[in-house]
C-alpha positions as CSV (number, residue, x, y, z in Angstrom):
1,M,0.0,0.0,0.0
2,C,1.4,3.4,-1.0
3,T,1.1,6.1,1.8
4,C,3.1,8.8,0.0
5,I,1.6,12.3,0.3
6,S,2.4,15.3,-1.9
7,K,4.3,17.9,0.0
8,V,2.8,20.6,-2.2
9,T,-0.9,19.6,-2.2
10,G,-1.2,17.3,0.8
11,T,-3.0,14.7,-1.3
12,P,-1.9,11.0,-1.9
13,L,0.5,10.5,-4.8
14,Q,-0.6,8.5,-7.8
15,K,1.3,5.2,-7.8
16,Y,2.6,3.3,-10.8
17,Y,3.8,-0.3,-10.8
18,S,6.6,0.1,-13.4
19,D,8.9,2.6,-15.0
20,S,7.1,2.1,-18.3
21,E,3.7,2.7,-16.8
22,A,5.0,5.9,-15.1
23,H,6.6,7.0,-18.4
24,E,3.3,6.6,-20.2
25,A,1.8,8.9,-17.5
26,V,4.6,11.5,-18.2
27,L,3.7,11.5,-21.9
28,Y,0.0,11.7,-21.1
29,V,0.5,14.8,-18.8
30,K,2.8,16.4,-21.4
31,Y,0.3,15.8,-24.3
32,N,-2.9,16.7,-22.4
33,H,-1.7,19.3,-19.9
34,D,1.5,20.6,-21.4
35,K,3.4,20.0,-18.2
36,E,6.9,18.6,-18.0
37,M,7.1,15.7,-15.5
38,K,9.6,13.1,-14.6
39,Q,9.0,9.6,-13.2
40,Y,11.0,8.4,-10.2
41,L,11.1,5.2,-8.1
42,C,10.1,6.1,-4.5
43,N,12.5,4.7,-1.9
44,H,9.8,5.0,0.7
45,C,7.0,2.9,-0.8
46,G,8.7,1.1,-3.8
47,F,6.2,2.4,-6.4
48,W,6.8,4.9,-9.2
49,H,5.5,8.5,-8.9
50,L,5.6,11.6,-11.0
51,S,7.2,14.9,-10.1
52,P,7.4,18.2,-12.0
53,L,10.6,18.4,-13.8
54,S,11.5,21.6,-11.9
55,R,11.5,19.5,-8.7
56,A,13.6,16.7,-10.0
57,T,16.7,16.3,-7.9
58,P,18.1,12.8,-8.3
59,S,19.5,11.3,-5.1
60,H,20.4,8.0,-3.5
61,K,21.0,6.9,0.1
62,C,24.6,7.3,1.3
63,I,26.0,4.0,2.7
64,H,28.4,6.0,5.0
65,C,26.7,9.1,6.3
66,T,23.6,9.3,8.6
67,G,21.5,12.3,9.7
68,G,20.6,13.3,13.2
69,N,17.8,10.8,13.1
70,G,20.2,7.9,12.4
71,M,18.9,7.3,8.9
72,P,21.1,7.3,5.8
73,K,21.5,10.7,4.3
74,D,20.4,11.5,0.8
75,T,23.3,12.0,-1.6
76,Y,22.7,14.3,-4.6
77,H,24.6,13.7,-7.8
78,S,25.6,17.3,-8.2
79,K,26.0,20.4,-6.2
80,R,23.3,22.1,-8.3
81,D,20.8,19.3,-7.5
82,A,21.5,19.6,-3.8
83,L,21.1,23.4,-4.0
84,V,17.7,23.0,-5.9
85,R,16.5,20.6,-3.2
86,S,17.6,22.9,-0.4
87,E,15.6,25.8,-2.0
88,I,12.5,23.5,-2.4
89,I,12.8,22.6,1.3
90,Y,13.2,26.2,2.3
91,D,10.2,27.3,0.2
92,E,7.9,24.5,1.5
93,R,9.0,24.2,5.1
94,N,11.0,27.3,5.8
95,I,14.0,25.2,6.8
96,L,17.4,26.7,5.8
97,L,19.9,24.0,4.7
98,S,23.5,24.2,3.6
99,V,25.2,22.0,1.0
100,Y,28.5,20.1,1.5
101,P,30.4,17.4,-0.3
102,C,30.1,13.9,1.0
103,P,33.5,13.0,2.5
104,F,33.1,9.3,1.3
105,E,31.4,9.5,-2.1
106,D,31.2,11.6,-5.2
107,G,28.1,13.5,-4.2
108,W,26.6,16.2,-2.0
109,H,24.6,16.3,1.2
110,L,22.3,18.8,3.0
111,T,22.8,19.9,6.6
112,K,21.1,22.3,9.1
113,G,24.5,23.2,10.5
């Protein structure tokens, strides 16, 4: 069961069972609503969801670094992706985050410090 909620609208996210099914939804939204979307595999529920292309910040869980909650930190592929994600978090939750390079991997983390 998917329990993912949109941080923007507060409504449940549509779930897709495969990359190809999600990609078809991306094409549908582009054709019918002229909006650029990107599909992503959710590391929370395991289903595929869609996100506006402007919010796409690819990341993966770091195998070395953990946050204050003890959970693995997200590692962003580029400094730009990390900065975009920090701006999204600030706009939506008013939390100011800094970006720093992961000391163990080729990637970038966010921190409150």
